[in-house]
ZADO-1210 file (C-alpha; in nm, 4 decimals, padded with zeros to 6 digits):
<atoms>
<atom x="-03.4911" y="02.5866" z="-03.3663" code="ARG" pos="1"/>
<atom x="-03.2711" y="02.5428" z="-03.0748" code="LYS" pos="2"/>
<atom x="-03.1232" y="02.2465" z="-03.0162" code="SER" pos="3"/>
<atom x="-03.1165" y="02.0083" z="-02.7240" code="THR" pos="4"/>
<atom x="-02.8880" y="01.7603" z="-02.5700" code="GLU" pos="5"/>
<atom x="-03.0074" y="01.4660" z="-02.3898" code="THR" pos="6"/>
<atom x="-02.7860" y="01.3398" z="-02.1061" code="ARG" pos="7"/>
<atom x="-02.8950" y="00.9809" z="-01.9936" code="THR" pos="8"/>
<atom x="-02.5882" y="00.8586" z="-01.8300" code="ALA" pos="9"/>
<atom x="-02.5419" y="00.8786" z="-01.4427" code="LYS" pos="10"/>
<atom x="-02.2187" y="01.0433" z="-01.4973" code="GLY" pos="11"/>
<atom x="-01.8876" y="01.0257" z="-01.3388" code="LEU" pos="12"/>
<atom x="-01.7926" y="01.1932" z="-01.0199" code="VAL" pos="13"/>
<atom x="-01.4329" y="01.2174" z="-00.9938" code="MET" pos="14"/>
<atom x="-01.2823" y="01.2552" z="-00.5958" code="GLU" pos="15"/>
<atom x="-00.9638" y="01.3814" z="-00.4560" code="VAL" pos="16"/>
<atom x="-00.8480" y="01.4409" z="-00.1114" code="GLU" pos="17"/>
<atom x="-00.8123" y="01.7954" z="00.0189" code="ASP" pos="18"/>
<atom x="-00.4597" y="01.8767" z="00.1435" code="LYS" pos="19"/>
<atom x="-00.2278" y="02.1925" z="00.2006" code="PRO" pos="20"/>
<atom x="00.0645" y="02.2531" z="-00.0138" code="PHE" pos="21"/>
<atom x="00.3450" y="02.4831" z="00.0027" code="ASP" pos="22"/>
<atom x="00.4873" y="02.7150" z="-00.2412" code="GLU" pos="23"/>
<atom x="00.7639" y="02.5115" z="-00.4626" code="GLY" pos="24"/>
<atom x="00.6515" y="02.1656" z="-00.3555" code="ALA" pos="25"/>
<atom x="00.5533" y="01.8751" z="-00.5829" code="LEU" pos="26"/>
<atom x="00.2038" y="01.7644" z="-00.5263" code="ILE" pos="27"/>
<atom x="00.0715" y="01.4129" z="-00.5764" code="LEU" pos="28"/>
<atom x="-00.2977" y="01.4153" z="-00.6355" code="VAL" pos="29"/>
<atom x="-00.4372" y="01.0762" z="-00.6791" code="PRO" pos="30"/>
<atom x="-00.7913" y="01.0859" z="-00.8761" code="VAL" pos="31"/>
<atom x="-01.0615" y="00.8441" z="-00.7692" code="ARG" pos="32"/>
<atom x="-01.4021" y="00.7858" z="-00.8338" code="SER" pos="33"/>
<atom x="-01.6653" y="00.5841" z="-00.6170" code="LYS" pos="34"/>
<atom x="-01.8992" y="00.5031" z="-00.8813" code="GLN" pos="35"/>
<atom x="-01.7284" y="00.4793" z="-01.2125" code="ALA" pos="36"/>
<atom x="-01.9586" y="00.2140" z="-01.3964" code="LYS" pos="37"/>
<atom x="-01.9688" y="00.0977" z="-01.7465" code="ASP" pos="38"/>
<atom x="-01.7098" y="00.4295" z="-01.8296" code="LEU" pos="39"/>
<atom x="-01.5978" y="00.4290" z="-02.1975" code="MET" pos="40"/>
<atom x="-01.4858" y="00.8076" z="-02.1692" code="GLY" pos="41"/>
<atom x="-01.4674" y="01.1498" z="-02.0714" code="PHE" pos="42"/>
<atom x="-01.3539" y="01.5366" z="-02.1417" code="GLN" pos="43"/>
<atom x="-01.3077" y="01.8135" z="-01.9283" code="LEU" pos="44"/>
<atom x="-01.1503" y="02.1423" z="-01.8333" code="THR" pos="45"/>
<atom x="-00.9918" y="02.1389" z="-01.4997" code="MET" pos="46"/>
<atom x="-00.9340" y="02.4628" z="-01.2900" code="GLN" pos="47"/>
<atom x="-00.5764" y="02.4544" z="-01.1268" code="THR" pos="48"/>
<atom x="-00.5405" y="02.7832" z="-00.9525" code="VAL" pos="49"/>
<atom x="-00.1892" y="02.7972" z="-00.7925" code="GLY" pos="50"/>
<atom x="-00.0746" y="02.4792" z="-00.9367" code="LEU" pos="51"/>
<atom x="00.1059" y="02.3865" z="-01.2625" code="GLU" pos="52"/>
<atom x="00.0674" y="02.0431" z="-01.4319" code="LEU" pos="53"/>
<atom x="00.3782" y="01.8605" z="-01.4725" code="VAL" pos="54"/>
<atom x="00.2715" y="01.5265" z="-01.5341" code="GLY" pos="55"/>
<atom x="00.0121" y="01.2253" z="-01.5111" code="ILE" pos="56"/>
<atom x="00.0587" y="00.8867" z="-01.4190" code="ASP" pos="57"/>
<atom x="-00.1946" y="00.6191" z="-01.5336" code="PRO" pos="58"/>
<atom x="-00.3840" y="00.4107" z="-01.2851" code="GLY" pos="59"/>
<atom x="-00.6975" y="00.1937" z="-01.3776" code="LEU" pos="60"/>
<atom x="-00.7339" y="00.4377" z="-01.6749" code="LEU" pos="61"/>
<atom x="-00.4230" y="00.4529" z="-01.9245" code="SER" pos="62"/>
<atom x="-00.3751" y="00.8240" z="-01.9617" code="MET" pos="63"/>
<atom x="-00.0771" y="01.0121" z="-02.0345" code="ASP" pos="64"/>
<atom x="00.0490" y="01.3772" z="-02.1064" code="ILE" pos="65"/>
<atom x="-00.0780" y="01.3266" z="-02.4602" code="GLY" pos="66"/>
<atom x="-00.4286" y="01.3362" z="-02.3347" code="GLN" pos="67"/>
<atom x="-00.3872" y="01.6644" z="-02.1694" code="LEU" pos="68"/>
<atom x="-00.4026" y="02.0408" z="-02.2612" code="GLY" pos="69"/>
<atom x="-00.2123" y="02.2650" z="-02.0435" code="ILE" pos="70"/>
<atom x="-00.3001" y="02.6515" z="-02.0585" code="PHE" pos="71"/>
<atom x="-00.0655" y="02.7834" z="-01.7821" code="LYS" pos="72"/>
<atom x="-00.1887" y="03.1755" z="-01.8041" code="GLU" pos="73"/>
<atom x="-00.5544" y="03.0742" z="-01.7350" code="GLN" pos="74"/>
<atom x="-00.4606" y="02.8179" z="-01.4831" code="GLU" pos="75"/>
<atom x="-00.6472" y="02.5659" z="-01.6723" code="MET" pos="76"/>
<atom x="-00.5981" y="02.2091" z="-01.7995" code="VAL" pos="77"/>
<atom x="-00.8250" y="02.0045" z="-02.0418" code="THR" pos="78"/>
<atom x="-00.8317" y="01.6293" z="-02.0316" code="MET" pos="79"/>
<atom x="-00.9736" y="01.3558" z="-02.2929" code="SER" pos="80"/>
<atom x="-01.0020" y="00.9906" z="-02.2108" code="TYR" pos="81"/>
<atom x="-01.1608" y="00.6935" z="-02.4802" code="ALA" pos="82"/>
<atom x="-01.1461" y="00.3428" z="-02.4277" code="SER" pos="83"/>
<atom x="-01.2773" y="00.0466" z="-02.6521" code="LYS" pos="84"/>
<atom x="-01.3797" y="-00.1569" z="-02.3199" code="VAL" pos="85"/>
<atom x="-01.5669" y="-00.0012" z="-02.0516" code="SER" pos="86"/>
<atom x="-01.4054" y="00.0557" z="-01.7002" code="VAL" pos="87"/>
<atom x="-01.5591" y="-00.0183" z="-01.3586" code="ASN" pos="88"/>
<atom x="-01.3863" y="00.1066" z="-01.0646" code="SER" pos="89"/>
<atom x="-01.3811" y="00.0389" z="-00.6593" code="SER" pos="90"/>
<atom x="-01.3641" y="00.3364" z="-00.4302" code="PRO" pos="91"/>
<atom x="-01.0299" y="00.2757" z="-00.3360" code="ASP" pos="92"/>
<atom x="-00.8798" y="00.2279" z="-00.6960" code="GLU" pos="93"/>
<atom x="-00.6854" y="00.5254" z="-00.8679" code="ILE" pos="94"/>
<atom x="-00.7967" y="00.6190" z="-01.2109" code="LEU" pos="95"/>
<atom x="-00.4890" y="00.8313" z="-01.2596" code="PHE" pos="96"/>
<atom x="-00.2652" y="01.0522" z="-01.0552" code="THR" pos="97"/>
<atom x="-00.1770" y="01.4222" z="-01.1312" code="LEU" pos="98"/>
<atom x="00.1837" y="01.5938" z="-01.0802" code="ARG" pos="99"/>
<atom x="00.1699" y="01.9555" z="-00.9808" code="PHE" pos="100"/>
<atom x="00.4226" y="02.2021" z="-00.8922" code="ILE" pos="101"/>
<atom x="00.2857" y="02.4484" z="-00.6451" code="ALA" pos="102"/>
<atom x="00.3427" y="02.8128" z="-00.7431" code="GLN" pos="103"/>
<atom x="00.1924" y="02.9331" z="-00.4024" code="LYS" pos="104"/>
<atom x="00.0560" y="02.8202" z="-00.0651" code="THR" pos="105"/>
<atom x="-00.2870" y="02.6821" z="-00.0842" code="GLY" pos="106"/>
<atom x="-00.4902" y="02.3423" z="-00.0551" code="ASN" pos="107"/>
<atom x="-00.6297" y="02.1215" z="-00.3219" code="ILE" pos="108"/>
<atom x="-01.0158" y="02.2067" z="-00.2519" code="GLY" pos="109"/>
<atom x="-00.9686" y="02.5486" z="-00.3021" code="ASP" pos="110"/>
<atom x="-00.7203" y="02.4793" z="-00.6131" code="ALA" pos="111"/>
<atom x="-00.8993" y="02.2271" z="-00.8420" code="LEU" pos="112"/>
<atom x="-01.2348" y="02.2313" z="-00.9886" code="SER" pos="113"/>
<atom x="-01.4207" y="02.1132" z="-01.3045" code="ILE" pos="114"/>
<atom x="-01.5722" y="02.3229" z="-01.5451" code="ASN" pos="115"/>
<atom x="-01.6455" y="02.3656" z="-01.9331" code="SER" pos="116"/>
<atom x="-01.4890" y="02.6714" z="-02.0013" code="LYS" pos="117"/>
<atom x="-01.2424" y="02.5373" z="-02.2721" code="ILE" pos="118"/>
<atom x="-01.3438" y="02.1783" z="-02.3085" code="THR" pos="119"/>
<atom x="-01.7075" y="02.0812" z="-02.2092" code="LYS" pos="120"/>
<atom x="-01.7021" y="01.8360" z="-01.9232" code="ALA" pos="121"/>
<atom x="-01.9035" y="01.5067" z="-02.0181" code="GLU" pos="122"/>
<atom x="-01.8666" y="01.1447" z="-01.9702" code="SER" pos="123"/>
<atom x="-01.9865" y="00.8447" z="-02.2023" code="TYR" pos="124"/>
<atom x="-02.1036" y="00.5257" z="-02.0749" code="ASP" pos="125"/>
<atom x="-02.0826" y="00.1846" z="-02.2797" code="GLY" pos="126"/>
<atom x="-02.3987" y="00.2890" z="-02.4904" code="ASN" pos="127"/>
<atom x="-02.2480" y="00.6129" z="-02.5721" code="LEU" pos="128"/>
<atom x="-02.4862" y="00.7944" z="-02.3318" code="ASN" pos="129"/>
<atom x="-02.3900" y="01.1279" z="-02.2096" code="ILE" pos="130"/>
<atom x="-02.3450" y="01.2289" z="-01.8307" code="GLY" pos="131"/>
<atom x="-02.1964" y="01.4923" z="-01.6539" code="ASP" pos="132"/>
<atom x="-01.8501" y="01.5341" z="-01.5024" code="VAL" pos="133"/>
<atom x="-01.8008" y="01.6620" z="-01.1339" code="GLN" pos="134"/>
<atom x="-01.5253" y="01.6880" z="-00.8916" code="LEU" pos="135"/>
<atom x="-01.5833" y="01.5984" z="-00.5026" code="SER" pos="136"/>
<atom x="-01.3271" y="01.6946" z="-00.2726" code="ILE" pos="137"/>
<atom x="-01.2944" y="01.4539" z="00.0324" code="ARG" pos="138"/>
<atom x="-01.1508" y="01.6073" z="00.3640" code="ASN" pos="139"/>
<atom x="-00.9042" y="01.3948" z="00.5518" code="VAL" pos="140"/>
<atom x="-01.0304" y="01.3363" z="00.9030" code="VAL" pos="141"/>
<atom x="-00.7708" y="01.5060" z="01.1223" code="ASP" pos="142"/>
<atom x="-00.7344" y="01.2401" z="01.3940" code="ASP" pos="143"/>
<atom x="-00.7154" y="00.9247" z="01.2069" code="GLN" pos="144"/>
<atom x="-00.3913" y="00.7355" z="01.0640" code="ILE" pos="145"/>
<atom x="-00.4457" y="00.6730" z="00.6964" code="ILE" pos="146"/>
<atom x="-00.2171" y="00.4528" z="00.4568" code="LEU" pos="147"/>
<atom x="-00.2900" y="00.5373" z="00.1040" code="TYR" pos="148"/>
<atom x="-00.2474" y="00.3157" z="-00.1889" code="GLN" pos="149"/>
<atom x="00.1188" y="00.3643" z="-00.3934" code="ASN" pos="150"/>
<atom x="00.1372" y="00.5815" z="-00.6609" code="GLU" pos="151"/>
<atom x="00.1905" y="00.5028" z="-00.9356" code="PRO" pos="152"/>
<atom x="00.0532" y="00.1673" z="-00.9250" code="ASN" pos="153"/>
<atom x="00.1093" y="-00.0551" z="-01.1144" code="PRO" pos="154"/>
<atom x="00.4765" y="00.0691" z="-01.1406" code="PHE" pos="155"/>
<atom x="00.8329" y="-00.0313" z="-01.3091" code="VAL" pos="156"/>
<atom x="01.1197" y="00.1251" z="-01.1388" code="HIS" pos="157"/>
<atom x="00.9723" y="00.3255" z="-00.8335" code="SER" pos="158"/>
<atom x="00.6691" y="00.4216" z="-00.6352" code="THR" pos="159"/>
<atom x="00.5654" y="00.6404" z="-00.3631" code="ASP" pos="160"/>
<atom x="00.4075" y="00.5039" z="-00.0515" code="ILE" pos="161"/>
<atom x="00.2164" y="00.7829" z="00.1387" code="SER" pos="162"/>
<atom x="00.0374" y="00.7996" z="00.4608" code="PHE" pos="163"/>
<atom x="-00.0975" y="01.0777" z="00.7002" code="TYR" pos="164"/>
<atom x="-00.0385" y="01.1107" z="01.0677" code="LEU" pos="165"/>
<atom x="-00.2627" y="01.3254" z="01.2959" code="PRO" pos="166"/>
<atom x="00.0476" y="01.3816" z="01.5263" code="LYS" pos="167"/>
<atom x="00.4218" y="01.3482" z="01.4817" code="ALA" pos="168"/>
<atom x="00.5459" y="00.9858" z="01.5818" code="GLN" pos="169"/>
<atom x="00.7562" y="00.7063" z="01.5227" code="GLN" pos="170"/>
<atom x="00.6127" y="00.4787" z="01.2071" code="ALA" pos="171"/>
<atom x="00.7270" y="00.1421" z="01.0431" code="THR" pos="172"/>
<atom x="00.6662" y="00.0267" z="00.7105" code="ILE" pos="173"/>
<atom x="00.7596" y="-00.3284" z="00.6172" code="THR" pos="174"/>
<atom x="00.7524" y="-00.4509" z="00.2542" code="LEU" pos="175"/>
<atom x="00.6954" y="-00.8025" z="00.1884" code="ASN" pos="176"/>
<atom x="00.6835" y="-01.0380" z="-00.1262" code="ASP" pos="177"/>
<atom x="00.4040" y="-01.2230" z="-00.2457" code="GLY" pos="178"/>
<atom x="00.4735" y="-01.5408" z="-00.0428" code="ILE" pos="179"/>
<atom x="00.5574" y="-01.3397" z="00.2755" code="GLY" pos="180"/>
<atom x="00.9311" y="-01.3152" z="00.2795" code="ALA" pos="181"/>
<atom x="01.0522" y="-00.9714" z="00.3894" code="ARG" pos="182"/>
<atom x="01.2079" y="-00.7452" z="00.1510" code="ILE" pos="183"/>
<atom x="01.2955" y="-00.4548" z="00.3700" code="GLY" pos="184"/>
<atom x="01.1943" y="-00.2470" z="00.7047" code="VAL" pos="185"/>
<atom x="01.1784" y="00.1234" z="00.7164" code="TYR" pos="186"/>
<atom x="01.1992" y="00.3237" z="01.0383" code="GLN" pos="187"/>
<atom x="01.0373" y="00.6592" z="00.9964" code="ILE" pos="188"/>
<atom x="01.0167" y="00.9529" z="01.2115" code="ASP" pos="189"/>
<atom x="00.6831" y="01.0770" z="01.1008" code="GLY" pos="190"/>
<atom x="00.5656" y="01.4306" z="01.0960" code="VAL" pos="191"/>
<atom x="00.2166" y="01.5469" z="01.1467" code="LYS" pos="192"/>
<atom x="00.0375" y="01.5417" z="00.8037" code="GLY" pos="193"/>
<atom x="00.1342" y="01.3492" z="00.4953" code="MET" pos="194"/>
<atom x="00.4373" y="01.1678" z="00.4970" code="ASN" pos="195"/>
<atom x="00.5794" y="01.0022" z="00.1851" code="ILE" pos="196"/>
<atom x="00.8360" y="00.7021" z="00.1429" code="LEU" pos="197"/>
<atom x="00.9706" y="00.6186" z="-00.1906" code="GLN" pos="198"/>
<atom x="01.0633" y="00.2751" z="-00.2872" code="ILE" pos="199"/>
<atom x="01.2999" y="00.2002" z="-00.5643" code="GLY" pos="200"/>
<atom x="01.6131" y="-00.0224" z="-00.5599" code="GLU" pos="201"/>
<atom x="01.4572" y="-00.2427" z="-00.3173" code="GLU" pos="202"/>
<atom x="01.2489" y="-00.4005" z="-00.5708" code="ILE" pos="203"/>
<atom x="01.4975" y="-00.4563" z="-00.8245" code="LEU" pos="204"/>
<atom x="01.4404" y="-00.8398" z="-00.9385" code="GLY" pos="205"/>
<atom x="01.0849" y="-00.8487" z="-00.8081" code="TYR" pos="206"/>
<atom x="00.7664" y="-00.8503" z="-01.0362" code="THR" pos="207"/>
<atom x="00.4159" y="-00.9470" z="-00.9498" code="GLY" pos="208"/>
<atom x="00.2213" y="-00.8412" z="-00.6437" code="VAL" pos="209"/>
<atom x="00.4311" y="-00.7116" z="-00.3089" code="LEU" pos="210"/>
<atom x="00.2538" y="-00.6106" z="-00.0007" code="TYR" pos="211"/>
<atom x="00.3531" y="-00.2963" z="00.2275" code="TYR" pos="212"/>
<atom x="00.2287" y="-00.2612" z="00.5811" code="THR" pos="213"/>
<atom x="00.2267" y="00.0402" z="00.7937" code="LEU" pos="214"/>
<atom x="00.2662" y="-00.0057" z="01.2039" code="ASP" pos="215"/>
<atom x="00.2120" y="00.3052" z="01.4275" code="CYS" pos="216"/>
<atom x="00.1446" y="00.2635" z="01.7624" code="GLY" pos="217"/>
<atom x="-00.1951" y="00.0398" z="01.7689" code="SER" pos="218"/>
<atom x="-00.2522" y="00.1105" z="01.4135" code="PHE" pos="219"/>
<atom x="-00.1534" y="-00.1469" z="01.1338" code="SER" pos="220"/>
<atom x="-00.2938" y="-00.1982" z="00.7851" code="GLU" pos="221"/>
<atom x="-00.1584" y="-00.3834" z="00.4773" code="THR" pos="222"/>
<atom x="-00.1941" y="-00.3043" z="00.1033" code="LYS" pos="223"/>
<atom x="-00.0865" y="-00.4382" z="-00.1924" code="LYS" pos="224"/>
<atom x="00.1440" y="-00.3053" z="-00.4832" code="MET" pos="225"/>
<atom x="00.2320" y="-00.4368" z="-00.8460" code="ILE" pos="226"/>
<atom x="00.5442" y="-00.4460" z="-00.9992" code="VAL" pos="227"/>
<atom x="00.5540" y="-00.5136" z="-01.3627" code="ILE" pos="228"/>
<atom x="00.8617" y="-00.5474" z="-01.6077" code="GLU" pos="229"/>
</atoms>
């Protein structure tokens, strides 16, 4: 008698942004989900062509390197996550951030995919219904300036602020505390593509919510970050 498996959960669609990378570069890949509702857990196998996983930073999900299995020869990584409390995410929230070292030049869209070759890809909701796990690749719009959520967030000692520029131009990032007092201003010779500013010693002595603003030409956007002890 052939057994069957019932899948009644809506499943989990993880989303990453497509971007190019060069051999030898450290690549940070934030993983989001537009519709993570009542998520209790998931497991999967991720193909990582041309990328070597070197770490993972928690976000909305408390994940660490102990929840991963690294298979370098097969260029695959397995993941397993389980929580006692269900999780709901908004589209802008980062579930976790993967850290890779690029073994060759390529792009995220071609390098990453989800399958069940080692660990079966499935998700679980609050009623322990089983759903699928899929990976969606989002293309960055080439002619728009984009300010990203800092990674990791929350953070203790340091964090990276990333932004995308469609062309090389001057940019300013301003850091303020929770009541609006200025902590620092950073003038940046922005390059076309991804730019990263690391914040560290500037926030010593601060805890709680801080705000960072990117100003570039007529573009201005503010996001918040959280410093923990």
